[in-house]
Phi, psi and omega in degrees: 000139181281148179256137178292128171257127177261128178299159179302126175065027180202161175267344182208173177253136172287134180306135177077011178248156174289154178212149176245123178236153180230151176211166179238136177272137181236153175272184184291344177269355182089009177269143177299138181282143171279135182307324183298336181276343186273127180254332177219151174210121180236160177233134167243128183240122180227162178266187180302329179273007181067027174273135180295134180256133170056035179059023180269072178245102185054041181282135176297123177231021177279091181061036177202167175054036178089357180256145176221134176248120179278165182298336181269010178089006179277125176264128171250124183239125176264116175270132182273167177305326179287339174287333187249007178295143180292136176274317178251103184297349180271342184279147174278330186215134174230163175244148169245129179259128180248125174245116173266135175231140184214157172238147179209166179247136175264012180107330179229343181229151171264124184241163180234152176220157181209137179215138181253138179223168171216156172235150178262135182248124182260129179262102182285346178292332181247004182300140180267018180297144179240170179115173180261120179253192183291344176278351178092000000 
């Protein structure tokens, strides 16, 4: 089951905007991985229909392509506006599913890990919110 990732300082991402999300990589014992042990880190990004978004299909994100891995195993991923653009313009809310996959060494073996997350994308073009906002 995928875990909700909340963008920094928000509950959702506005459609077509950049967003920064974070997650932590763990080893088989449940301990956060040290960056030095990690040899690969990839991201697959899909929509609700499981269609790949923005060519992010097992894309290398180990300190490239918007991804950064800190020494304590924390992944910071910058989603671009094309990552968060609405697929179905009629929907108020869509999800993007992020699957991080990584390989690491425990000193004698090469091991693999995989974790699924999602972020919610809000479409303000179809939002039913009422009231007077700054647009009048």
